[in-house]
C-alpha positions in Angstrom: -4.2 13.0 -31.5 -2.9 12.2 -28.0 -1.3 8.7 -27.8 -0.7 6.6 -24.7 -1.4 9.3 -22.2 -4.9 9.3 -20.7 -7.1 8.4 -17.7 -10.1 6.1 -17.7 -12.7 6.1 -15.0 -15.3 3.3 -14.6 -18.2 4.3 -12.4 -21.2 2.3 -11.1 -22.8 0.9 -8.1 -21.5 -2.0 -5.9 -22.3 -5.3 -7.6 -21.8 -4.0 -11.1 -18.2 -5.3 -11.2 -16.5 -1.9 -11.1 -13.4 -3.2 -9.3 -13.0 -6.4 -11.2 -13.4 -4.8 -14.6 -11.1 -1.9 -13.6 -8.3 -4.2 -12.4 -8.8 -6.4 -15.4 -8.6 -3.5 -17.9 -5.5 -2.2 -16.1 -3.9 -5.7 -16.5 -4.8 -5.7 -20.2 -3.1 -2.2 -20.7 0.0 -3.4 -18.9 0.2 -6.5 -21.1 0.4 -4.1 -24.0 3.6 -2.7 -22.5 2.0 0.5 -21.0 2.5 1.8 -17.5 -0.6 2.1 -15.4 -1.7 3.4 -12.1 -5.0 2.0 -10.9 -7.0 3.6 -8.1 -10.2 2.1 -6.7 -12.8 3.9 -4.6 -15.6 1.9 -3.0 -18.2 2.5 -0.3 -18.4 0.4 2.9 -21.4 -1.7 1.8 -22.0 -4.9 -0.1 -24.7 -3.6 -2.5 -25.6 -0.1 -3.6 -23.6 3.0 -3.2 -21.4 4.6 -5.9 -18.0 3.0 -6.7 -15.4 3.9 -9.2 -12.1 2.6 -10.6 -9.7 5.0 -12.2 -6.8 4.0 -14.5 -4.1 6.3 -15.6 -2.0 5.1 -18.5 1.3 6.3 -20.0 4.4 5.0 -21.8 6.7 6.2 -18.9 6.6 5.1 -15.3 3.9 6.7 -13.2 3.5 6.9 -9.4 0.0 8.4 -9.0 -3.4 9.1 -10.5 -4.4 12.6 -11.6 -7.7 14.4 -11.4 -8.4 14.8 -15.1 -10.5 12.1 -16.8 -10.4 11.6 -20.5 -12.9 8.7 -20.9 -15.6 7.9 -18.4 -17.3 4.5 -18.6 -20.7 5.0 -16.9 -22.4 1.8 -15.8 -25.4 3.7 -14.5 -26.7 7.3 -14.9 -25.4 8.3 -11.4 -21.8 7.8 -12.6 -22.3 10.6 -15.1 -23.7 13.0 -12.4 -20.8 12.0 -10.0 -17.9 12.5 -12.5 -19.0 14.8 -15.4 -17.1 17.7 -13.9 -13.8 15.6 -14.0 -14.0 14.9 -17.7 -11.8 17.2 -19.7 -13.0 19.2 -22.8 -12.5 16.8 -25.7 -12.9 13.8 -23.5 -15.7 11.3 -23.8 -18.4 9.4 -21.9 -19.5 5.8 -22.7 -23.0 5.1 -21.5 -26.0 2.9 -22.4 -28.0 4.2 -25.4 -31.3 3.6 -23.6 -30.7 6.3 -21.0 -32.6 9.5 -21.8 -31.2 13.0 -21.4 -27.5 12.1 -21.1 -26.6 13.6 -24.4 -28.3 16.9 -23.5 -26.3 16.8 -20.2 -23.1 16.9 -22.2 -24.0 19.7 -24.6 -22.0 22.8 -24.1 -19.3 21.1 -22.1 -17.1 20.0 -25.0 -17.5 16.4 -24.0 -18.1 13.8 -26.7 -21.0 11.4 -26.0 -20.6 7.7 -26.9 -23.9 6.0 -26.4 -23.7 2.2 -27.0 -26.0 -0.8 -26.6 -24.3 -2.0 -23.5 -27.3 -3.7 -21.9 -28.4 -5.3 -25.1 -24.9 -6.6 -25.9 -24.6 -8.0 -22.4 -27.9 -9.8 -22.5 -27.8 -11.0 -26.1 -24.1 -12.1 -26.2 -23.6 -12.9 -22.5 -27.0 -13.8 -21.2 -26.7 -11.5 -18.2 -27.2 -7.8 -17.7 -24.3 -7.7 -15.3 -21.9 -8.1 -18.2 -22.5 -4.5 -19.1 -19.1 -3.7 -17.6 -17.4 -6.1 -20.0 -19.3 -4.5 -22.9 -18.2 -1.0 -21.8 -14.6 -2.1 -21.7 -14.9 -3.5 -25.2 -16.3 -0.2 -26.4 -13.4 1.7 -24.7 -10.8 -0.5 -26.3 -12.4 -0.2 -29.7 -12.8 3.6 -29.3 -9.2 4.1 -28.5 -7.9 1.7 -31.1 -6.3 -0.6 -28.5 -5.4 -4.1 -29.6 -8.1 -6.6 -28.5 -5.6 -9.4 -27.8 -4.3 -8.3 -24.4 -7.9 -7.8 -23.3 -8.9 -11.2 -24.5 -6.0 -12.8 -22.6 -7.0 -11.2 -19.3 -10.6 -12.3 -19.8 -9.4 -15.9 -20.4 -7.2 -15.8 -17.3 -9.8 -14.2 -15.0 -12.7 -16.4 -15.9 -10.9 -19.7 -16.6 -11.9 -21.2 -13.2 -15.6 -20.5 -13.9 -15.5 -22.7 -17.0 -15.1 -22.4 -20.8 -18.7 -21.2 -21.2 -18.2 -18.2 -19.0 -14.9 -17.3 -20.8 -16.6 -17.6 -24.2 -19.6 -15.4 -23.2 -17.4 -12.7 -21.8 -15.2 -12.7 -24.9 -18.2 -12.4 -27.1 -19.5 -9.4 -25.1 -16.2 -7.6 -25.1 -15.6 -8.3 -28.8 -19.1 -7.1 -29.8 -18.6 -3.9 -27.8 -15.2 -3.5 -29.5 -16.6 -3.9 -33.0 -19.5 -1.5 -32.3 -17.1 1.3 -31.3 -14.9 0.8 -34.3 -17.8 0.7 -36.7 -19.8 3.6 -35.2 -17.3 6.1 -33.8 -14.3 7.5 -35.7 -13.7 10.8 -33.8 -11.8 10.6 -30.5 -8.6 12.4 -29.8 -7.1 9.8 -27.5 -5.5 6.6 -28.8 -3.8 3.6 -27.2 -1.2 1.6 -28.9 0.6 -1.5 -27.5 4.4 -1.3 -27.4 7.1 -4.0 -27.2 8.7 -4.1 -23.7 9.7 -6.9 -21.3 6.7 -8.3 -19.3 5.7 -6.3 -16.3 4.0 -7.1 -13.0 0.7 -5.4 -12.0 0.7 -5.3 -8.2 -0.5 -3.3 -5.2 1.3 -2.4 -2.0 -0.2 -5.2 0.1 0.8 -7.9 -2.4 4.3 -6.4 -2.9 4.8 -6.5 0.9 3.7 -10.2 0.9 6.3 -11.0 -1.8 9.0 -9.4 0.3 7.9 -11.2 3.5 8.0 -14.6 1.7 11.4 -13.8 0.2 12.6 -13.0 3.7 11.5 -16.3 5.2 8.1 -15.5 6.8 6.7 -18.8 8.0 3.7 -17.9 10.2 0.9 -15.4 9.6 -2.1 -14.9 11.9 -4.7 -12.3 11.2 -8.4 -11.3 11.4 -9.8 -9.6 8.3 -10.0 -5.8 8.5 -10.0 -3.4 5.5 -7.5 -2.4 4.1 -5.2 -5.1 5.4 -7.4 -8.0 4.5 -5.8 -8.8 1.1 -2.5 -9.5 3.0 -4.1 -12.4 4.8 -5.9 -13.5 1.6 -2.7 -13.5 -0.4 -0.9 -15.4 2.4 -3.7 -18.0 2.7 -3.7 -18.5 -1.1 0.1 -19.1 -1.2 0.8 -20.6 2.2 1.1 -24.2 1.1 3.3 -23.3 -1.9 5.8 -21.4 0.3 5.7 -23.6 3.4 3.8 -21.1 5.6 1.1 -21.4 8.2 -1.7 -19.0 7.8 -4.2 -18.8 10.7 -7.5 -16.9 10.4 -8.1 -16.1 14.1 -11.3 -15.3 15.9 -10.1 -11.7 16.6 -7.1 -9.4 16.5 -6.0 -10.1 20.1 -5.7 -13.8 19.2 -3.9 -12.9 16.0 -1.1 -11.0 17.7 -0.8 -13.4 20.5 -0.4 -16.4 18.1 2.2 -14.4 16.1 4.1 -13.7 19.3 4.0 -17.4 20.3 5.3 -18.5 16.8 8.1 -15.9 16.9 9.0 -16.9 20.5 9.8 -20.4 19.3 11.8 -19.3 16.3 9.5 -18.8 13.4 9.5 -15.6 11.4 6.0 -14.5 12.3 3.7 -11.5 11.5 0.2 -10.2 11.8 -1.7 -7.6 9.7 -4.5 -5.3 10.6 -5.9 -1.8 10.5 -6.1 0.9 13.2 -9.1 -0.5 14.9 -7.6 -4.0 15.1 -4.2 -2.6 16.2 -6.0 -0.9 19.1 -7.0 -4.4 20.3 -3.4 -5.6 19.8 -1.8 -2.9 22.0 -1.5 -4.8 25.3 0.0 -7.8 23.6 2.4 -5.5 21.7 3.8 -4.6 25.1 4.2 -8.3 25.9 6.4 -8.6 22.7 8.4 -5.6 23.9 8.9 -7.0 27.5 9.8 -10.5 26.3 12.0 -9.1 23.5 10.2 -11.2 20.9 10.8 -10.5 17.2 7.5 -9.6 15.7 6.3 -8.0 12.5 3.0 -6.1 12.5 1.5 -4.4 9.4 -0.9 -1.5 10.3 -2.8 -0.5 7.2 -4.4 2.8 8.1 -7.9 4.1 7.4 -9.7 7.1 8.8 -10.8 6.9 12.4 -11.6 6.9 15.2 -13.8 3.8 15.8 -15.1 2.4 12.5 -14.4 5.7 10.8 -14.4 5.6 7.0 -13.8 1.8 6.7 -12.9 1.8 3.0 -11.1 5.2 2.7 -7.5 6.3 3.3 -5.7 8.4 5.8 -2.3 8.7 7.6 -3.8 9.4 11.1 -2.1 6.6 13.1 1.5 7.7 13.2 1.5 9.1 16.8 -0.5 6.1 17.9 1.9 3.6 16.4 4.9 5.4 17.9 3.5 5.3 21.4 1.2 2.3 21.5 1.2 0.3 24.8 1.9 1.4 28.3 5.5 2.0 29.3 8.5 2.3 27.0 10.3 -0.3 24.9 12.1 -0.3 21.5 10.1 -0.6 18.3 11.1 0.1 14.7 8.7 1.8 12.3 8.8 1.5 8.5 6.5 3.5 6.2 7.0 2.5 2.5 5.7 4.8 -0.2 5.7 2.7 -3.4 5.1 -0.9 -4.3 8.9 -1.3 -4.6 9.4 0.0 -1.1 6.6 -2.3 0.2 8.6 -5.3 -1.2 11.7 -3.9 0.5 9.9 -3.4 3.8 8.6 -6.9 3.7 12.1 -8.2 3.2 13.7 -5.9 5.8 11.1 -6.1 8.6 11.9 -9.7 9.6 15.7 -9.1 9.6 15.2 -6.0 11.8 12.8 -7.7 14.1 15.2 -10.6 14.8 18.4 -8.5 14.9 17.0 -6.1 17.5 14.5 -8.6 19.1 11.6 -6.1 19.2 8.4 -5.4 17.3 8.8 -3.9 13.8 5.7 -2.1 12.6 5.1 -1.5 8.9 2.7 1.4 8.2 0.6 1.3 5.1 -2.7 2.9 4.2 -5.6 2.1 1.9 -4.2 4.2 -1.0 -0.9 2.3 -1.1 -2.4 -1.0 0.0 -4.9 -1.3 -2.9 -3.6 0.9 -5.7 -2.2 -0.9 -8.7 1.0 -0.1 -10.6 2.8 -1.8 -13.5 6.5 -2.3 -12.6 9.4 -4.1 -14.2 10.1 -7.5 -12.7 13.6 -6.3 -11.9 12.0 -3.9 -9.3 11.7 -6.9 -7.0 15.2 -8.3 -6.6 14.6 -11.6 -4.9 18.3 -12.6 -5.3 19.4 -9.7 -3.2 17.3 -10.6 -0.2 19.5 -11.8 2.6 18.2 -13.4 5.8 19.9 -12.1 8.9 18.7 -13.7 12.1 20.9 -11.6 14.3 22.3 -12.9 17.6 20.7 -16.4 17.2 22.6 -19.2 18.9 23.1 -22.4 16.9 23.0 -25.9 18.4 26.8 -25.9 18.4 26.9 -22.6 20.3 24.6 -24.0 22.9 26.6 -27.2 23.2 29.6 -25.1 24.1 27.9 -23.2 26.9 29.6 -23.9 30.2 27.2 -21.9 32.3 23.4 -21.4 32.4 21.9 -19.8 29.3 20.7 -16.3 30.2 18.1 -15.3 27.6 18.1 -11.6 28.7 21.8 -11.3 29.3 23.1 -7.8 29.8 25.3 -6.8 26.8 26.9 -3.6 25.6 24.7 -3.4 22.5 21.5 -4.2 24.5 21.0 -7.3 22.2 21.0 -10.6 24.2 21.9 -13.8 22.4 18.7 -15.6 21.5 18.0 -19.4 21.3 15.0 -21.3 20.1 13.6 -23.8 22.6 14.4 -27.0 20.8 17.8 -27.5 22.6 18.1 -28.8 26.1 20.3 -25.8 27.1 17.9 -23.3 25.6 15.3 -23.8 28.3 14.5 -20.5 30.0 11.8 -18.5 31.8 10.1 -15.6 30.1 7.4 -13.3 31.5 5.5 -10.1 30.9 6.7 -8.9 34.3 9.9 -7.1 34.9 12.6 -9.8 35.1 16.3 -10.4 35.5 18.8 -11.9 33.0 17.4 -15.4 33.5 13.8 -14.3 33.0 12.7 -14.5 36.6 10.3 -11.9 38.0 11.9 -9.2 40.0 11.0 -5.9 41.7 14.6 -5.0 42.4 15.0 -1.3 41.3 18.6 -1.6 40.2 17.8 -4.6 38.0 14.7 -2.8 36.5 16.9 0.2 35.7 19.6 -2.0 34.2 17.2 -4.0 32.1 15.5 -0.9 30.8 18.9 0.6 29.8 19.8 -2.7 28.1 16.6 -2.8 26.0 16.6 0.9 25.0 20.2 0.7 23.9 19.0 -1.3 20.9 17.5 1.8 19.4 20.9 3.5 19.2 22.3 0.4 17.4 19.3 0.1 15.1 19.5 3.8 14.2 22.7 3.1 12.3 20.9 1.0 9.6 17.7 2.9 9.3 17.4 4.6 5.9 17.9 8.3 5.7 15.2 10.5 4.2 15.5 10.5 0.4 15.7 13.7 -1.6 13.9 13.8 -5.0 14.4 16.7 -7.4 17.0 19.4 -7.7 19.4 19.8 -4.8 18.8 23.5 -4.6 15.1 24.5 -4.5 12.9 27.4 -3.5 10.3 25.0 -2.0 10.9 21.6 -0.3 7.9 19.3 0.1 8.0 16.8 3.0 6.1 13.5 3.0 6.1 10.1 4.4 4.6 6.8 3.3 2.0 6.7 0.5 2.2 10.5 -0.3 5.4 9.7 -2.2 3.8 9.1 -5.6 1.5 12.2 -5.7 4.3 14.5 -4.3 6.9 13.1 -6.8 4.5 13.7 -9.7 3.7 17.2 -8.4 7.5 18.0 -8.1 8.1 16.7 -11.6 5.3 18.9 -13.1 6.3 22.0 -11.2 10.0 21.8 -12.3 8.8 21.2 -15.9 7.1 24.6 -15.5 10.3 26.3 -14.4 9.7 26.2 -10.7 12.5 25.0 -8.4 10.9 22.4 -6.1 12.2 19.2 -4.4 10.9 16.6 -2.1 12.1 14.9 1.1 10.6 11.4 1.5 10.6 9.6 4.8 10.4 5.8 4.6 12.0 4.8 7.9 10.2 6.7 10.6 11.7 5.4 13.9 14.4 5.6 15.0 16.0 8.3 12.9 19.2 10.4 12.8 17.4 13.5 13.8 20.6 15.6 13.5 20.7 14.8 9.8 17.0 15.6 9.4 17.7 18.9 11.1 20.5 19.6 8.6 18.2 18.9 5.7 15.6 21.2 7.2 18.2 23.9 7.7 19.3 23.7 4.0 15.7 24.1 2.7 14.5 27.6 1.9 10.8 26.9 2.5 9.3 23.6 3.8 5.8 22.4 3.2 4.5 19.2 4.8 2.0 17.1 2.8 0.1 14.7 5.0 -3.2 12.7 4.9 -4.2 13.7 8.4 -5.7 16.7 10.3 -2.7 17.9 12.3 0.5 17.1 10.4 1.8 14.3 12.6 5.1 13.9 10.8 5.7 17.7 10.8 5.1 17.6 14.6 7.5 14.8 15.0 10.2 16.7 13.1 9.6 19.8 15.3 9.8 17.7 18.4 13.1 16.1 17.6 14.9 18.8 15.6 13.4 22.0 16.9 12.7 23.0 13.3 9.1 24.1 12.5 7.8 23.2 9.1 6.8 26.5 7.3 3.5 25.4 5.8 1.2 22.3 5.8 -1.0 20.9 3.1 -3.3 18.5 4.9 -6.1 16.3 3.6 -8.4 14.3 5.8 -11.6 13.7 3.8 -10.7 10.0 3.3 -9.4 10.6 -0.2 -5.8 10.4 -1.3 -3.7 13.3 -2.6 -3.3 13.8 -6.3 -0.5 15.9 -7.9 -3.2 18.3 -9.0 -4.5 18.7 -5.4 -1.0 19.4 -4.1 -0.1 22.0 -6.8 -3.5 23.8 -6.4 -3.0 24.0 -2.6 0.6 25.0 -2.9 -0.4 28.0 -5.1 -2.8 29.3 -2.4 -0.4 28.9 0.5 
C-alpha cells in the first residue's frame, strides 16, 4: 500500500469544470496537510477541446509534476484515449459506468477499472449533468480513503456565493460518490491520509507576485487581459479597494504601459502585466520610460510565439526580446523567478529596484509558473521582512533647502539623479522622450548626448552589486551540472534529487536575476563544472547563448523543449540519458 504519494489527472472537455474541480481538489488535499503541485492544461477555446488538470500529492515539499499518473478521473471517453498510456500499472481509471468498451480497453494493461454512476449521481443528487466532475472527485476521495471533511469545506467555500442550495447539491453529489466508492471498491494500492501540520497556502506564481507587489507598496496597475498574465490584473482588480490601489483595465497594451509610466512619473509605484504579444505593443513606450528615467515594473508572462502562437501553452522564448526590446540603449533590470516563493520576492524587489535605479524592471514569468499551484507554508512569504526603498527620492524638506534650480537629470557619479515628485513648487521640471540635458530640455549637442548616455548606463554597474548570484542546488562536486532559469527550477530540482538518489553526481545552477549579472562569477562557476547541460523551454537555448556571449564559455549540451508543454523531471532524466 502506497500512502500519500500519488498523482491524479482529471480529463474532459472545456465546459466540464476540469480546472475548477482540479483546483478545488488540490485545495482539499492541502487542507489535509499534504503538499500538492497542480498543473492545468487547456486549449485556446471556450467550449470543446480536451483539457486536463493534474495534481501530484506528497507529504514532503514538491516543486513539479511528474509524468506517471496513478488515478485518472475521466469525465468523457476521450480522456481515457488521451491519457491511458500515462497511467501506471496498478493505477486506476474512474469513468461513467454507462460508457461501453472502456473496461476492455484496460484489459492487459494492469490498470484497475472503476466504473461509477457519475452521470446518474450528478443528475439525481445535483439536478445537473455538469456536476459529474464533483461526483468523480467524491469517488476519488472515497477510493483513496481520504477524509471527506476537507473536501466538504472547499465545496462550501467555493459555492457559498452561489447560494445555500448550490452548496447543498454539490455536497450531496460529492458525498454520494464518496459512499459509492467505499461500498463498492476495496482494492486500490494508493491511499491518502490527512496529517496534522500548520495551515498552508495554495497559490500560483501570478498571485504570489501580486502579494509581493502589494507588500512593496504597489499603488497603480494598468493592464489589458492576455493569457497567461490575465490573472494578475484579475487579482489586483479584486483586491484594489482593500489595499488602496487603482486598477485600470485599459483599451489595449499601449495604453496600459503609458498609463503606468504616467502614474510612476508622478510618484506612484506602478506596474503593468502582459504576455509576449502585448509586450510587443509596449516596446516604444518602454523606450520612453528608459529615456525619461521613470521607475516602471512590467510583468511579461511568456507563451509560445510568434504572433498568437499557442495562446494557452508555455515557453521561455522571449528572453532575447526582453533584453533588447526598444530601439537604442538604456538600462533595464530583468528578474526571472522560478518558484512561487521567488515570485513573491520578485514582486517585493521589483519596485525597490525600479525606484532605486530609475529604470524599467521586467519580471519574466511563463504559463507554467504563472498558473501552476503549490502548497507552501505561510512563512514562505515573509511580509515583515519587505522593506520599501525609494532610492534617491527628495523629500519636501530636501526641496525646501534647494538653493539652485532642481535638475531632474543631474549628472552624478553613480548615474542616479535625485528624483522628486511633482507636488512641490521646486519640483517642477521638463521631461521629454528626446535627448535632453540635465534640466530636461531637448538638445542635439553631441557632448551632452554622450555625457547623458554615460550617466544612465552607469546605473547598471551600480545595480549589478545587488543582483542575486546564480544559486547552486545539489552537491558542490558533480559530474553533470544542469543550467536553468525561471520556471525550469522545479522540474530540474526534482530531476537532480532523483538522480543523486540513484547514486549519480548531479547539481544545478539556477538563474533568477538575469540582467545585469556578474559574468566573471558565472564564468568561474562554468569553469568548475565538469559537464554543463542547459535545460530551456525554447528552440535555441537563449540563456546558454547569453552565457557564451558574456563569459566565452560554451555550454556542453542542451535539452530544449518547445512543444508548448513544460518540462517534467522524467523528461529531463530521459533526455539526459540519451545525450
